[in-house]
C-alpha positions, 0 to 999 in steps of 0.5 A: 495285427491288421492280417492283410497284406497291403493291397496297394503294394501287390497291385503296383507290383504286378503293374511294374512286373507286367510292364517290365516284361513287356518293355524287356521283350521290345528292348531285347528282341533285336539282340536276342534274335541276332545272338540267339536265333529267336526274338523271344529268347531273352523274354522266355529267360526273364519270364522264368526268372519272374516265375521264381521271383514270384515263387520267392515273393509268395513263400516270403510274404507267408514266412514270418519275418521275425523267423526269417531274420534269424537266417540273415547271418547265414545268408549274408556269409553265403552271399559272400562266399558265392561272391568269392567264387566269382573272383577265385581263379578256378573257372567257376565264374563268368565275371560277376556271374555264377553259371547255373546250367543255361542260366547265370546268377549274380551273387551280389544281388543275394548279398544285398538282400541278406545284407538288408535282413542283417542290418535290420536284425542287428540294429533292431537289437542295438537300440540306443547303442547305435549312437555309439561310433564304436558299437553303432557305426564301426562294426557295419563300416568294417563289414562294408569294407570286407564286402567292398574288398571282394567286389571291387575285384569282380569289378562292380563299383556300383554295387559297392556304392548300393551296399554302402548306401543301404548301410548308411541309410539304415544306420540313419533310420535306426537313429545313428548320429548324423555327425558320425554318419556325415564324418563316414560319408566325407571319408568315403568320398576320397576312397570312392575316387581313388577307386576310380582313379587307379582303375584305367576303365573307371577313370575313362568313364568318369572323364567321358562323363564330365565330357561325353563329346570328347570321347564319343567314339569310345566311353562316352558313346553310351551316354551320347546314344542314351541322351539321343534316345531319350531326346527323340522320344519327346512327350509321347514317343515313337510308339511301343516297339519303334526304338531306333537305339535298340537296333545296336546303336546303344549298347546294353539297351536291354540292360542298363539303359533300358529306360533310354528305350522306354523313353524313346518308345513311350515318351516322357509320359511313359517314363513319368508312369513308370517312375511313379509306380516305383515311387508309389511302391517306395512310399508304400514301403515307408507307410508300411514301416510306420505301421509295422508291429515292432522295430525290426519291421520298421527297419526291414520296410524302410531298407527295402523301400530305400534300396528300391528307390536308390537303385532306381534313382542311380540308373535314371541318373546314368541314362540322363547323363547326370551320373557315370555309367555304373552297370546298375539295373533298373528295378523290374525292367533291366534283363537279368534274372537275379535282380528280378528275383531279388527285387520280387523277394524283397517285396515278398518280405514287405508284404509280410511286414504289412500283414503283421502291422496295422492296415494303411 
């Protein structure tokens, strides 16, 4: 047993959190001033979420993950029930969010957290049974179908893609047969297409992704404005706080497209620095997995590392026009207390695994 948390992961998390808060203030200040009467209103909310997230990190870093995963089924059921509240016509929800006094909470973020715990706990006990389709893959496909049938009503196809990717990746890490996963992935493509085709706003997003110039005044507007912001930043950027896009040219500049503002203000150098930090954290997650004391710890660390890396890549793909708009946040940076709290909570579990494994 190493007995010490991974100091590299702690340092890079602190750097990401600090730089994320600064960038959030820069990107959100005009919107915050117009809608809340103060340029720091959204910053204060994000700082409060960061405080809750740090508390969650500290607790989960100290809470033996062997005991924590025993609650994974309860946490997953709880997350599903909370998500159900967002689609029931009972007036308790605002779209994808549940109101908590002056704040809102996105239950699907809790589902993502619980799903990683549940998958790691379940797969660590299956051992070689994971190679059998009926016992290794099928139960998790049924679970994904249940989650997707609820979340698609919100609607949040982007989160469904993330949850599906986490399930597939963790099955792969656990030793599921490549042929089974390839077959499932192939079958999933037409399902995703149907989900897009029969939702007019999603289909419009797909068409605008394929040809944003043709939809420059409607669904292609965000993508084009994002590309303008990224391109105008050049190598070194306009300077921190000097973005034009955030002055209401780019919708969601403090949420899904915060990296567009970062690229405009800090240039390619700033983008590479941030992506490098997240890439380093993902790498540390897989190094921690290599030295984890058991299969459960290994799967937890790999699942967390994959989830952080995948969501980062999807968000960047949207920002540079390589993927359709998904609504997914950029970890540590985008406005959203739920996302930040869950991200820090996942890092807490990662540190717990590192503490119980060999020092790396």
